[in-house]
N, C-alpha and C positions, 0 to 999 in steps of 0.2 A: 230568943237569937243567941241567951249565952249557951245553949245546949250545943247550936251548930258552931258556934266558935269553940267549944272545948273538943267538939267531934273533930273540927279541921285540926284541931293542934296535935290530936291523939294520930291523927293519919299521918301527919309531918312526922312525927318522933317515929311512929312505926317504919315508915319508909326510911328514914336516916338511919335506924338500928339496923335495916335488912342492909342496908349500902355498906355500912358499916361491917357486918359480920363477914360479908361478901369478899370485902377487901383484904379481910384478916385472912381468910382461908387462901387467897390466891398470892399472900406474901411468902408463902413456903416455897422454897427450890430445892432441886435435886440437879446437880450435875455430873457428868460423866466424863473421865478421862483416860483412854482415848474413845472420841464418839465412834471411830471407825476402824474395820479390821479388813485389810486386802488381802486377798488370797490369790496364789498363782493360777489355781484352778478350782473350777465349780465345786469337786468334789474333795478337795483339800480343806482339813479343819483348821480352824483359825485357834490358834492357842495363846492367849494372853492375858496380861495381870491390869484389872482395871480398879480405877479408884473412884469411888462414887462421894461424893462430897454434898453437904445440905446444910440450909439454914432456914430456921423457923422466926416467927416474930415472936416467941416468947418460949422461954426454955421448955422443953417437951420431949420423953420419950418416944421415939420412932421406932418403925420397922421398917425392913426393907424385903419385898417378895419380888418374884420374877418369874418368867412364863419357861425359864430353862429347868427341864427335868433334874439336871443334877445339883442344881442351887436350892438349898431348902431355906425356908424363912427366916432371918436373922432380926433379932431385936438388941437392941443398946439397952446397957446397963443401966444408964445414968443420961440425963438431959444433957449433960456436958459433951456426950460424945457427938462428933460431928463429920464423921468418915470413917469408910470401908473398904478394904482391900481385899480384891477376891481374883483367884484364878479360874478362867473358865477355859473351855475346848468346846467349840460349837462349829457348826456349819451355816446356822441361821442367826436369826436378826435375835437379840433379846430385849424384851422390855422389863423394866424397873419400873417398881411403885412404891413410893415411900407413904407409911398410913401411921396415923397416932395408935401407937400401942393401947391406949384405954378404950380411945371411942371407935377403934379401927376406920376411922374415916380417911379417905384418901387424900392425900396434900400435895404430892407433884408426883409427876413419872418422865423417865428418860428412855430412850431407846440406843442399844450398839447395833450399827450397822454393820454386816458383813458381806463384803463386795468383792467378786473375783475380777482379777483384771482382764481387759478386753484383750483378743486376739490380736497380734499385730495386723496391721493393713497391707496386702501386698500392693504395690505401686505398680500400676498400670503402665505401659510402656505407651506413650503417646505418637514417637516417632516409627514408621514402618522401617522393617530391617532391610529390605530392597530398594532402599531410595537411588537413584540413579544419579545425583550428584555427591 
């Protein structure tokens, strides 16, 4: 009977630790300002200055990676760094990912959306031009 009790306590402790660890991972956040870039045409490039800001549950050195070819992997020098400013020129969306520098574990991600403006709608004339009245 005591063996089953000890086994049940160990299972409960294991589940509590897994839940706590999952909560710690999701506590990191990465934000992007601005989140959208609006262009006048589909072929037009978006040239913009972005500010990436992040928070982590405990002090840690992070790296920022992106799927944009012109942007290289950037790593902070100290755990006290919490923002990065970059200038980009792109026609496509860019995905940014924050990873732990030591463990290479993904902590958070954010996406810059590039959106062309829609063409103005031409209003259709509802009244016939040959009206008799």
